[in-house]
Every structure is written in structure tokens, then in C-alpha cells.
All heavy atoms as an XYZ file, in Angstrom:
838
protein
N       0.858     -1.168      0.000
C       0.000      0.000      0.000
C       0.903      1.229      0.000
O       1.922      1.263      0.674
C      -0.898     -0.010      1.235
C      -1.649      1.285      1.439
S      -2.837      1.298      2.815
C      -1.819      1.017      4.229
N       0.491      2.246     -0.736
C       1.244      3.495     -0.790
C       0.356      4.630     -0.283
O      -0.776      4.791     -0.723
C       1.708      3.775     -2.214
C       2.686      4.931     -2.320
C       3.194      5.103     -3.739
C       4.140      3.972     -4.082
N       4.751      4.162     -5.416
N       0.903      5.414      0.664
C       0.198      6.555      1.241
C       0.855      7.834      0.735
O       2.079      7.976      0.812
C       0.239      6.511      2.781
C      -0.421      5.223      3.289
C      -0.447      7.745      3.376
C      -0.281      4.991      4.778
N       0.047      8.761      0.220
C       0.546     10.037     -0.280
C       0.208     11.146      0.711
O      -0.924     11.228      1.200
C      -0.065     10.355     -1.642
N       1.216     12.003      0.978
C       1.025     13.110      1.908
C       1.580     14.381      1.270
O       2.771     14.441      0.948
C       1.747     12.838      3.245
C       1.224     11.536      3.854
C       1.559     14.010      4.207
C       2.007     11.053      5.040
N       0.740     15.410      1.077
C       1.222     16.672      0.517
C       2.039     17.431      1.569
O       1.623     17.531      2.725
C      -0.060     17.431      0.160
C      -1.084     16.893      1.103
C      -0.702     15.459      1.364
N       3.198     17.940      1.165
C       4.101     18.580      2.119
C       4.445     20.015      1.747
O       4.498     20.370      0.566
C       5.417     17.802      2.210
C       5.347     16.344      2.617
C       6.737     15.732      2.553
C       4.745     16.189      4.002
N       4.724     20.778      2.776
C       5.284     22.113      2.644
C       6.227     22.279      3.828
O       5.799     22.109      4.979
C       4.189     23.168      2.663
O       4.753     24.453      2.525
N       7.492     22.538      3.550
C       8.457     22.669      4.638
C       8.644     21.394      5.434
O       8.931     21.440      6.628
N       8.457     20.227      4.806
C       8.658     18.948      5.476
C       7.506     18.476      6.339
O       7.591     17.428      6.967
N       6.421     19.255      6.381
C       5.246     18.877      7.173
C       4.010     18.884      6.274
O       4.038     19.438      5.183
C       5.057     19.860      8.329
C       6.230     19.860      9.305
C       6.078     20.903     10.387
N       5.446     20.450     11.621
C       5.972     19.593     12.476
N       7.128     19.040     12.241
N       5.336     19.275     13.579
N       2.949     18.287      6.783
C       1.705     18.243      6.019
C       1.305     19.647      5.594
O       1.191     20.548      6.426
C       0.590     17.623      6.862
C      -0.780     17.584      6.187
C      -0.837     16.456      5.171
C      -1.871     17.432      7.211
N       1.070     19.828      4.308
C       0.596     21.101      3.763
C      -0.911     21.160      3.983
O      -1.632     20.229      3.623
C       0.928     21.189      2.280
S       0.379     22.701      1.487
N      -1.376     22.226      4.552
C      -2.794     22.319      4.887
C      -3.690     22.497      3.663
O      -4.886     22.281      3.756
C      -3.035     23.437      5.893
C      -2.405     23.156      7.244
C      -2.942     21.891      7.893
O      -4.144     21.679      7.987
N      -2.050     21.024      8.331
N      -3.133     22.888      2.536
C      -3.929     22.985      1.319
C      -3.346     22.037      0.278
O      -2.304     22.308     -0.317
C      -3.978     24.422      0.787
C      -5.035     24.595     -0.256
N      -4.909     24.074     -1.530
C      -6.243     25.196     -0.215
C      -5.999     24.362     -2.221
N      -6.823     25.042     -1.449
N      -4.029     20.941      0.078
C      -3.588     19.850     -0.780
C      -3.039     20.303     -2.134
O      -1.970     19.887     -2.553
C      -4.776     18.898     -0.972
C      -4.575     17.881     -2.046
C      -3.826     16.768     -1.801
C      -5.145     18.050     -3.294
C      -3.634     15.817     -2.793
C      -4.965     17.123     -4.287
C      -4.203     15.997     -4.028
N      -3.741     21.172     -2.836
C      -3.378     21.544     -4.197
C      -2.202     22.488     -4.320
O      -1.756     22.771     -5.417
N      -1.698     22.974     -3.197
C      -0.618     23.961     -3.247
C       0.630     23.492     -2.513
O       1.399     24.311     -2.013
C      -1.108     25.298     -2.676
C      -2.234     25.873     -3.475
N      -2.054     26.475     -4.689
C      -3.572     25.892     -3.241
C      -3.224     26.854     -5.173
N      -4.163     26.508     -4.314
N       0.844     22.194     -2.468
C       2.001     21.665     -1.760
C       3.279     21.793     -2.604
O       3.220     21.937     -3.823
C       1.769     20.217     -1.368
S       1.647     19.081     -2.760
N       4.427     21.727     -1.917
C       5.730     21.784     -2.581
C       6.131     20.415     -3.116
O       6.791     20.308     -4.134
C       6.799     22.256     -1.594
C       6.576     23.647     -1.067
C       7.489     23.979      0.110
O       8.214     23.084      0.617
O       7.468     25.150      0.523
N       5.778     19.381     -2.372
C       6.124     18.018     -2.756
C       5.185     17.043     -2.062
O       4.407     17.417     -1.190
C       7.587     17.691     -2.443
C       7.945     17.736     -1.002
C       9.423     17.440     -0.744
O       9.824     17.455      0.387
N      10.220     17.186     -1.733
N       5.270     15.800     -2.488
C       4.514     14.722     -1.845
C       5.480     13.709     -1.272
O       6.494     13.383     -1.905
C       3.612     13.994     -2.853
C       2.315     14.684     -3.117
C       2.220     15.623     -4.123
C       1.192     14.405     -2.362
C       1.030     16.278     -4.376
C      -0.005     15.049     -2.609
C      -0.083     15.989     -3.621
N       5.157     13.228     -0.091
C       5.832     12.050      0.451
C       4.982     10.867      0.019
O       3.772     10.837      0.265
C       5.912     12.116      1.976
N       5.595      9.912     -0.665
C       4.927      8.669     -1.045
C       5.535      7.576     -0.178
O       6.709      7.221     -0.343
C       5.120      8.373     -2.526
C       4.568      9.427     -3.485
C       4.899      9.059     -4.926
C       3.069      9.589     -3.315
N       4.742      7.072      0.755
C       5.231      6.130      1.748
C       4.715      4.733      1.414
O       3.506      4.496      1.438
C       4.787      6.541      3.173
C       5.376      5.594      4.205
C       5.177      7.985      3.458
N       5.642      3.834      1.099
C       5.288      2.435      0.865
C       5.162      1.742      2.208
O       6.054      1.850      3.055
C       6.361      1.726      0.036
C       6.191      1.956     -1.444
O       5.051      1.839     -1.934
O       7.194      2.247     -2.111
N       4.053      1.031      2.390
C       3.787      0.336      3.640
C       3.687     -1.159      3.360
O       3.021     -1.574      2.408
C       2.462      0.849      4.269
C       2.088      0.037      5.496
C       2.583      2.321      4.609
N       4.354     -1.950      4.182
C       4.231     -3.402      4.104
C       2.871     -3.767      4.684
O       2.611     -3.533      5.871
C       5.351     -4.055      4.912
C       5.330     -5.569      4.814
O       4.258     -6.186      5.050
O       6.384     -6.141      4.500
N       2.002     -4.318      3.849
C       0.635     -4.603      4.300
C       0.567     -5.715      5.335
O      -0.321     -5.719      6.178
C      -0.256     -4.902      3.099
C      -0.423     -3.660      2.235
C      -1.493     -3.806      1.185
O      -2.605     -4.230      1.531
O      -1.191     -3.486      0.026
N       1.519     -6.635      5.293
C       1.520     -7.733      6.255
C       1.914     -7.245      7.650
O       1.263     -7.587      8.638
C       2.464     -8.842      5.800
N       2.968     -6.421      7.729
C       3.441     -5.945      9.026
C       2.857     -4.598      9.416
O       2.995     -4.171     10.559
C       4.976     -5.806      9.032
O       5.363     -4.804      8.086
C       5.643     -7.137      8.699
N       2.235     -3.920      8.446
C       1.685     -2.578      8.636
C       2.752     -1.607      9.132
O       2.512     -0.763      9.990
C       0.462     -2.594      9.551
C      -0.673     -3.404      8.942
C      -2.014     -3.251      9.600
N      -2.525     -1.919      9.750
C      -3.162     -1.219      8.800
N      -3.330     -1.732      7.613
N      -3.634     -0.013      9.047
N       3.939     -1.726      8.548
C       5.056     -0.850      8.871
C       5.542     -0.152      7.607
O       5.570     -0.767      6.531
C       6.214     -1.654      9.475
C       5.915     -2.238     10.833
C       5.643     -1.165     11.875
O       6.381     -0.190     11.984
N       4.565     -1.325     12.634
N       5.960      1.114      7.718
C       6.513      1.815      6.556
C       7.794      1.126      6.087
O       8.615      0.712      6.904
C       6.819      3.212      7.091
C       6.036      3.345      8.350
C       5.882      1.970      8.899
N       7.941      0.989      4.765
C       9.143      0.379      4.195
C      10.062      1.428      3.593
O      11.267      1.383      3.797
C       8.779     -0.623      3.089
C       8.024     -1.829      3.559
C       7.905     -2.882      2.477
C       7.169     -2.382      1.256
N       6.925     -3.422      0.249
N       9.492      2.339      2.821
C      10.296      3.310      2.099
C       9.476      4.566      1.860
O       8.274      4.494      1.606
C      10.733      2.729      0.752
C      11.524      3.684     -0.100
C      11.875      3.086     -1.456
O      11.309      2.083     -1.869
N      12.797      3.710     -2.133
N      10.143      5.720      1.938
C       9.507      6.997      1.638
C      10.264      7.664      0.508
O      11.491      7.768      0.558
C       9.488      7.925      2.870
O       8.789      7.273      3.929
C       8.806      9.247      2.550
N       9.523      8.085     -0.504
C      10.095      8.803     -1.639
C       9.431     10.170     -1.675
O       8.220     10.286     -1.494
C       9.832      8.042     -2.956
C      10.337      8.822     -4.154
C      10.452      6.663     -2.907
N      10.228     11.211     -1.910
C       9.703     12.571     -2.009
C       9.710     12.979     -3.470
O      10.740     12.898     -4.133
C      10.552     13.530     -1.167
C      10.513     13.196      0.293
C      11.489     12.379      0.855
C       9.493     13.663      1.103
C      11.447     12.049      2.200
C       9.445     13.344      2.449
C      10.425     12.528      2.999
N       8.542     13.389     -3.969
C       8.407     13.742     -5.384
C       7.762     15.116     -5.521
O       6.927     15.510     -4.724
C       7.582     12.688     -6.163
C       8.308     11.354     -6.217
C       6.210     12.509     -5.556
N       8.192     15.828     -6.548
C       7.620     17.136     -6.856
C       6.422     16.939     -7.771
O       6.535     16.267     -8.801
C       8.664     18.030     -7.549
O       9.784     18.162     -6.675
C       8.093     19.407     -7.853
N       5.259     17.487     -7.397
C       4.065     17.302     -8.224
C       4.112     18.176     -9.470
O       4.857     19.159     -9.524
C       2.927     17.749     -7.304
C       3.556     18.770     -6.418
C       4.985     18.294     -6.206
N       3.299     17.837    -10.449
C       3.170     18.726    -11.609
C       2.484     20.022    -11.180
O       1.869     20.075    -10.110
C       2.289     17.928    -12.573
C       1.556     16.955    -11.717
C       2.437     16.665    -10.548
N       2.569     21.077    -11.984
C       1.893     22.335    -11.638
C       0.402     22.101    -11.388
O      -0.235     21.290    -12.053
C       2.106     23.209    -12.875
C       3.319     22.647    -13.541
C       3.290     21.171    -13.264
N      -0.114     22.827    -10.400
C      -1.515     22.654     -9.994
C      -2.478     23.085    -11.101
O      -2.366     24.168    -11.647
C      -1.797     23.483     -8.738
C      -3.219     23.407     -8.286
N      -3.769     22.263     -7.762
C      -4.208     24.319     -8.295
C      -5.028     22.485     -7.466
N      -5.327     23.733     -7.774
N      -3.393     22.182    -11.405
C      -4.544     22.504    -12.230
C      -5.654     21.559    -11.807
O      -5.393     20.415    -11.424
C      -4.247     22.418    -13.726
C      -3.803     21.069    -14.226
C      -3.511     21.083    -15.722
O      -2.464     21.592    -16.110
O      -4.351     20.560    -16.475
N      -6.887     22.004    -11.820
C      -7.997     21.198    -11.323
C      -8.044     19.799    -11.950
O      -7.945     19.657    -13.163
C      -9.235     22.018    -11.691
C      -8.737     23.427    -11.718
C      -7.334     23.328    -12.269
N      -8.148     18.800    -11.080
C      -8.299     17.421    -11.528
C      -7.011     16.691    -11.839
O      -7.016     15.475    -12.013
N      -5.887     17.382    -11.904
C      -4.628     16.747    -12.301
C      -4.009     15.909    -11.184
O      -3.572     14.781    -11.427
C      -3.627     17.803    -12.770
C      -2.251     17.259    -13.175
C      -2.386     16.333    -14.384
C      -1.297     18.394    -13.477
N      -3.956     16.436     -9.962
C      -3.270     15.715     -8.888
C      -3.914     14.372     -8.550
O      -3.184     13.402     -8.330
C      -3.139     16.598     -7.645
C      -2.164     17.766     -7.797
C      -2.159     18.629     -6.543
C      -0.768     17.289     -8.128
N      -5.229     14.242     -8.514
C      -5.790     12.903     -8.266
C      -5.360     11.882     -9.324
O      -5.000     10.752     -8.996
C      -7.299     13.145     -8.289
C      -7.445     14.554     -7.825
C      -6.278     15.272     -8.471
N      -5.359     12.278    -10.575
C      -4.934     11.366    -11.650
C      -3.447     11.039    -11.513
O      -3.036      9.885    -11.618
C      -5.245     12.007    -13.003
C      -4.936     11.134    -14.196
C      -5.422     11.734    -15.519
N      -4.917     13.078    -15.781
C      -5.648     14.192    -15.773
N      -6.948     14.142    -15.519
N      -5.108     15.367    -16.019
N      -2.638     12.047    -11.236
C      -1.194     11.866    -11.099
C      -0.861     10.951     -9.919
O      -0.029     10.050    -10.039
C      -0.527     13.242    -10.944
C       0.954     13.185    -10.789
C       1.870     12.947    -11.777
C       1.691     13.358     -9.581
N       3.135     12.977    -11.242
C       3.052     13.235     -9.900
C       1.334     13.636     -8.267
C       4.059     13.358     -8.953
C       2.335     13.750     -7.317
C       3.668     13.614     -7.667
N      -1.515     11.146     -8.771
C      -1.254     10.292     -7.613
C      -1.735      8.866     -7.849
O      -1.111      7.910     -7.371
C      -1.873     10.881     -6.349
C      -1.113     12.092     -5.800
C      -1.898     12.761     -4.690
C       0.269     11.675     -5.305
N      -2.814      8.717     -8.599
C      -3.261      7.373     -8.983
C      -2.176      6.685     -9.819
O      -1.863      5.510     -9.604
C      -4.579      7.460     -9.758
C      -5.083      6.136    -10.230
N      -5.631      5.204     -9.378
C      -5.097      5.574    -11.469
C      -5.964      4.134    -10.073
N      -5.650      4.344    -11.340
N      -1.582      7.420    -10.744
C      -0.491      6.878    -11.569
C       0.735      6.538    -10.725
O       1.497      5.628    -11.076
C      -0.104      7.880    -12.661
C      -1.169      8.068    -13.715
C      -0.922      9.261    -14.631
O       0.076     10.006    -14.420
O      -1.733      9.468    -15.553
N       0.925      7.243     -9.610
C       2.051      6.965     -8.708
C       1.785      5.740     -7.830
O       2.667      5.292     -7.111
C       2.343      8.176     -7.813
C       2.649      9.468     -8.535
C       3.849      9.374     -9.446
O       4.907      8.901     -9.059
N       3.675      9.799    -10.679
N       0.560      5.230     -7.862
C       0.212      4.034     -7.094
C      -0.357      4.300     -5.715
O      -0.443      3.381     -4.895
N      -0.757      5.526     -5.440
C      -1.295      5.849     -4.111
C      -2.608      5.109     -3.857
O      -3.475      5.044     -4.722
C      -1.517      7.353     -3.982
N      -2.734      4.565     -2.648
C      -3.969      3.911     -2.223
C      -4.704      4.757     -1.192
O      -5.887      4.549     -0.932
C      -3.662      2.543     -1.626
N      -3.978      5.718     -0.606
C      -4.536      6.575      0.434
C      -3.854      7.937      0.360
O      -2.663      8.018      0.058
C      -4.292      5.934      1.802
S      -4.842      6.940      3.205
N      -4.605      8.997      0.662
C      -4.062     10.348      0.757
C      -4.449     10.901      2.117
O      -5.621     10.857      2.501
C      -4.613     11.271     -0.355
C      -4.088     12.691     -0.179
C      -4.258     10.751     -1.729
N      -3.459     11.405      2.841
C      -3.715     12.090      4.110
C      -3.510     13.571      3.846
O      -2.442     13.977      3.378
C      -2.765     11.600      5.212
C      -2.960     10.102      5.469
C      -2.988     12.402      6.495
C      -1.966      9.492      6.432
N      -4.525     14.380      4.118
C      -4.468     15.811      3.798
C      -5.026     16.645      4.943
O      -5.779     16.148      5.779
C      -5.266     16.086      2.520
N      -4.669     17.921      4.922
C      -5.270     18.864      5.858
C      -6.594     19.341      5.292
O      -7.640     19.186      5.891
N      -6.524     19.896      4.090
C      -7.715     20.369      3.412
C      -7.692     19.974      1.950
O      -6.633     19.917      1.332
N      -8.865     19.672      1.426
C      -8.984     19.237      0.033
C     -10.380     19.562     -0.469
O     -11.374     19.309      0.216
C      -8.739     17.728     -0.077
C      -8.807     17.196     -1.482
S      -8.651     15.391     -1.555
C      -7.037     15.117     -0.868
N     -10.452     20.113     -1.678
C     -11.732     20.439     -2.276
C     -12.577     19.206     -2.563
O     -12.068     18.095     -2.709
N     -13.875     19.412     -2.639
C     -14.818     18.315     -2.887
C     -14.552     17.613     -4.209
O     -14.648     16.391     -4.291
C     -16.258     18.834     -2.851
C     -16.802     19.030     -1.459
C     -16.807     17.736     -0.670
O     -16.170     17.653      0.373
N     -17.497     16.730     -1.144
N     -14.238     18.366     -5.248
C     -13.998     17.757     -6.567
C     -12.819     16.794     -6.507
O     -12.890     15.691     -7.036
C     -13.757     18.858     -7.608
C     -13.425     18.330     -8.979
C     -14.669     17.863     -9.719
N     -14.310     17.501    -11.076
C     -14.591     16.329    -11.622
N     -15.277     15.438    -10.953
N     -14.238     16.061    -12.852
N     -11.729     17.196     -5.865
C     -10.560     16.318     -5.731
C     -10.937     15.060     -4.948
O     -10.565     13.944     -5.330
C      -9.408     17.048     -5.055
N     -11.700     15.219     -3.873
C     -12.119     14.061     -3.089
C     -12.946     13.092     -3.936
O     -12.768     11.870     -3.864
C     -12.918     14.495     -1.866
C     -12.065     15.206     -0.838
C     -12.854     15.573      0.391
O     -13.502     14.725      1.000
N     -12.805     16.835      0.774
N     -13.842     13.636     -4.756
C     -14.661     12.792     -5.627
C     -13.804     12.051     -6.641
O     -14.040     10.866     -6.917
C     -15.715     13.636     -6.338
C     -16.772     14.183     -5.423
C     -17.627     15.254     -6.080
O     -17.313     15.762     -7.152
N     -18.722     15.624     -5.419
N     -12.804     12.725     -7.203
C     -11.925     12.078     -8.184
C     -11.104     10.966     -7.538
O     -10.900      9.907     -8.142
C     -11.007     13.114     -8.846
C     -11.711     14.099     -9.778
C     -10.763     15.225    -10.181
C     -12.259     13.389    -11.008
N     -10.642     11.187     -6.326
C      -9.910     10.130     -5.615
C     -10.825      8.937     -5.354
O     -10.453      7.791     -5.586
C      -9.335     10.648     -4.295
C      -8.052     11.392     -4.453
C      -7.948     12.701     -4.034
C      -6.929     10.788     -5.008
C      -6.758     13.394     -4.170
C      -5.732     11.475     -5.140
C      -5.645     12.780     -4.723
N     -12.024      9.205     -4.875
C     -12.962      8.120     -4.587
C     -13.285      7.333     -5.842
O     -13.390      6.105     -5.803
C     -14.220      8.672     -3.926
C     -13.962      9.159     -2.519
C     -15.126      9.933     -1.923
O     -16.106     10.233     -2.585
N     -15.003     10.280     -0.644
N     -13.426      8.015     -6.979
C     -13.715      7.336     -8.241
C     -12.560      6.423     -8.657
O     -12.776      5.433     -9.360
C     -13.998      8.360     -9.344
N     -11.351      6.738     -8.201
C     -10.179      5.916     -8.508
C      -9.909      4.872     -7.436
O      -8.910      4.159     -7.503
C      -8.933      6.807     -8.648
O      -9.057      7.651     -9.756
N     -10.768      4.801     -6.423
C     -10.589      3.819     -5.355
C      -9.523      4.197     -4.345
O      -8.996      3.338     -3.638
N      -9.197      5.489     -4.253
C      -8.183      5.962     -3.321
C      -8.871      6.539     -2.091
O      -9.720      7.423     -2.197
C      -7.271      7.009     -3.992
C      -6.529      6.368     -5.171
C      -6.293      7.606     -2.979
C      -5.719      7.345     -6.007
N      -8.497      6.035     -0.919
C      -9.048      6.508      0.348
C      -8.489      7.896      0.659
O      -7.301      8.149      0.458
C      -8.671      5.523      1.463
C      -9.267      5.908      2.790
O     -10.432      6.284      2.874
N      -8.469      5.814      3.835
N      -9.328      8.801      1.154
C      -8.914     10.159      1.492
C      -9.227     10.435      2.959
O     -10.341     10.193      3.416
C      -9.633     11.205      0.613
C      -9.277     12.616      1.053
C      -9.294     11.006     -0.852
N      -8.224     10.939      3.677
C      -8.402     11.384      5.052
C      -8.120     12.877      5.063
O      -7.031     13.298      4.669
C      -7.429     10.661      6.006
C      -7.602     11.174      7.426
C      -7.614      9.159      5.936
N      -9.080     13.695      5.468
C      -8.885     15.149      5.529
C      -8.961     15.625      6.975
O      -9.484     14.936      7.838
C      -9.906     15.922      4.664
C      -9.720     15.621      3.198
C     -11.317     15.653      5.109
N      -8.419     16.820      7.186
C      -8.468     17.422      8.515
C      -7.314     17.015      9.409
O      -7.338     17.262     10.612
N      -6.265     16.397      8.830
C      -5.098     16.017      9.623
C      -4.282     17.261      9.965
O      -4.338     18.269      9.271
C      -4.245     15.006      8.849
N      -3.513     17.169     11.029
C      -2.716     18.315     11.458
C      -1.358     18.331     10.759
O      -0.926     17.336     10.179
C      -2.537     18.297     12.981
O      -1.867     17.114     13.370
N      -0.680     19.465     10.843
C       0.588     19.687     10.133
C       1.742     18.979     10.835
O       2.602     19.589     11.457
C       0.862     21.177     10.006
N       1.765     17.666     10.709
C       2.812     16.828     11.294
C       3.772     16.363     10.201
O       3.547     16.594      9.017
C       2.181     15.601     11.963
C       1.412     15.897     13.209
C       2.319     16.241     14.389
O       3.498     15.825     14.407
O       1.840     16.939     15.294
N       4.803     15.652     10.613
C       5.738     15.059      9.660
C       5.081     13.839      9.008
O       4.176     13.231      9.587
C       7.033     14.604     10.343
O       6.724     13.569     11.284
C       7.729     15.766     11.046
N       5.537     13.463      7.814
C       4.955     12.273      7.167
C       5.105     11.016      8.026
O       4.189     10.195      8.095
C       5.734     12.139      5.860
C       6.535     13.362      5.696
C       6.543     14.104      6.989
N       6.227     10.879      8.705
C       6.464      9.697      9.546
C       5.413      9.594     10.643
O       4.844      8.517     10.873
C       7.873      9.744     10.169
C       9.004      9.730      9.177
C       9.316     11.095      8.548
O       8.798     12.135      9.020
O      10.072     11.113      7.558
N       5.162     10.714     11.323
C       4.164     10.707     12.404
C       2.762     10.445     11.883
O       1.985      9.714     12.501
C       4.194     12.028     13.172
C       5.433     12.192     14.024
O       6.163     11.237     14.275
N       5.697     13.411     14.449
N       2.419     11.037     10.738
C       1.087     10.842     10.169
C       0.853      9.400      9.754
O      -0.198      8.821     10.043
C       0.887     11.777      8.972
C       0.781     13.264      9.322
C       0.942     14.109      8.065
C      -0.532     13.564     10.016
N       1.838      8.813      9.084
C       1.684      7.425      8.626
C       1.589      6.480      9.816
O       0.738      5.583      9.849
C       2.830      7.028      7.675
C       2.852      5.527      7.432
C       2.696      7.779      6.357
N       2.447      6.677     10.813
C       2.402      5.805     11.982
C       1.058      5.908     12.681
O       0.471      4.895     13.052
C       3.542      6.146     12.943
C       3.892      4.993     13.849
C       4.304      3.737     13.098
O       5.252      3.738     12.333
N       3.577      2.655     13.291
N       0.539      7.126     12.831
C      -0.767      7.302     13.465
C      -1.868      6.648     12.630
O      -2.779      6.007     13.171
C      -1.056      8.794     13.674
N      -1.797      6.799     11.314
C      -2.791      6.186     10.432
C      -2.765      4.664     10.578
O      -3.804      4.024     10.740
C      -2.520      6.585      8.983
C      -3.460      5.958      7.988
C      -4.749      6.443      7.812
C      -3.056      4.864      7.214
C      -5.622      5.868      6.901
C      -3.918      4.288      6.295
C      -5.197      4.786      6.153
O      -6.057      4.200      5.249
N      -1.580      4.093     10.570
C      -1.448      2.639     10.666
C      -1.873      2.113     12.035
O      -2.375      1.002     12.138
C      -0.008      2.222     10.357
C       0.462      2.493      8.930
C       1.951      2.225      8.790
C      -0.344      1.678      7.924
N      -1.665      2.929     13.075
C      -2.056      2.519     14.434
C      -3.530      2.778     14.724
O      -4.013      2.428     15.790
C      -1.225      3.279     15.481
C       0.227      2.886     15.452
O       0.582      1.824     14.973
N       1.077      3.756     15.959
N      -4.202      3.453     13.795
C      -5.612      3.786     14.014
C      -5.803      4.958     14.948
O      -6.901      5.170     15.466
N      -4.731      5.746     15.170
C      -4.834      6.871     16.100
C      -4.741      8.237     15.409
O      -4.649      9.254     16.094
C      -3.730      6.764     17.164
O      -2.452      6.836     16.573
N      -4.783      8.249     14.074
C      -4.713      9.525     13.355
C      -5.960     10.344     13.642
O      -7.080      9.885     13.427
C      -4.580      9.297     11.851
C      -4.515     10.563     10.995
C      -3.269     11.378     11.323
C      -4.541     10.207      9.515
N      -5.745     11.535     14.155
C      -6.859     12.428     14.450
C      -7.111     13.277     13.228
O      -6.231     14.010     12.771
C      -6.546     13.318     15.682
C      -7.679     14.304     15.920
C      -6.293     12.463     16.894
N      -8.299     13.138     12.681
C      -8.681     13.993     11.558
C      -9.851     14.839     12.026
O     -10.605     14.449     12.911
C      -9.051     13.171     10.325
O     -10.121     12.307     10.618
N      -9.951     15.992     11.446
C     -11.002     16.905     11.877
C     -11.699     17.522     10.695
O     -11.887     16.888      9.661
N     -11.988     18.780     10.835
C     -12.689     19.508      9.795
C     -11.797     19.667      8.579
O     -10.606     19.924      8.692
C     -13.086     20.886     10.323
C     -13.853     21.727      9.330
C     -14.274     23.046      9.956
O     -14.254     23.219     11.162
N     -14.659     23.964      9.122
N     -12.387     19.499      7.398
C     -11.684     19.740      6.156
C     -11.261     21.206      6.144
O     -12.095     22.096      6.276
C     -12.600     19.431      4.967
C     -11.910     19.552      3.635
O     -10.745     19.934      3.533
N     -12.625     19.240      2.579
N      -9.970     21.442      5.999
C      -9.450     22.799      6.097
C      -9.526     23.564      4.784
O      -9.009     24.656      4.660
C      -8.013     22.750      6.610
C      -7.863     22.065      7.972
C      -6.407     21.927      8.333
C      -8.615     22.834      9.042
N     -10.173     22.982      3.791
C     -10.327     23.633      2.478
C     -11.774     24.101      2.332
O     -12.709     23.350      2.606
C      -9.973     22.677      1.352
S     -10.087     23.402     -0.281
N     -11.955     25.318      1.837
C     -13.306     25.813      1.653
C     -13.685     25.884      0.163
O     -14.616     26.557     -0.215
C     -13.482     27.180      2.301
C     -12.498     28.217      1.790
O     -11.730     27.912      0.860
O     -12.500     29.336      2.333
N     -12.954     25.170     -0.675
C     -13.242     25.164     -2.132
C     -14.240     24.083     -2.454
O     -14.199     23.008     -2.004
C     -11.969     24.936     -2.931
C     -10.977     26.040     -2.765
N     -10.973     27.157     -3.546
C      -9.980     26.199     -1.872
C      -9.992     27.943     -3.162
N      -9.373     27.398     -2.160
């Protein structure tokens, strides 16, 4: 399983579409432990592009602070789980919390 996390300054970017890079974290599904993290620069932001691009990268889940409804719908149509309202933590902390079932998500921080 691969988890995608939008980053700004090494922490979760609160606005999904305006991140500097993505952490793509490969998780061993049997042990539920992170195996490898790759940092990639996304293509320039345009509506509908990032969900398709992350699907091509193999993402099965996206952890975000805020994300517009259209992006969420596109992810769901591709079978990608979306968690919104996460706090601005490091990718390591977010993935570990997600895998442990302790990730606190709250209000979607995007008003688009």
C-alpha cells in the first residue's frame, strides 16, 4: 500500500493543491510498517490533475489537511481513500498514526 502526503516545509501542507512536494510512503501490508519513503515534486496545480497523477504513482490513500470536494470525488472514483483534517505533522508521524488507528482527523481545512 502506498500513502501520499502533501508537504510544505517537510510537514503536512494544509492545502492539498498547493504543496511543494509529496511524500509517497510504501507500507508493508503484512506488518503494517513503513518500508520506504520517496519525495516527489508534483506537476503544476490545475484542477483534476493531482488525483490522476497520484493514482499513476500508485497511491492507495491520501492524508491531507484540506482538500476540495472535486478532488475528493476524483480520488474516490479511482478507489483511493482520502483522510482530511489532519494536522501539520511530519509524514512519519502521520503514517504511523494512520497505521495505528490513532490519526486524528477533523474539519476539512479547504473551503473550495
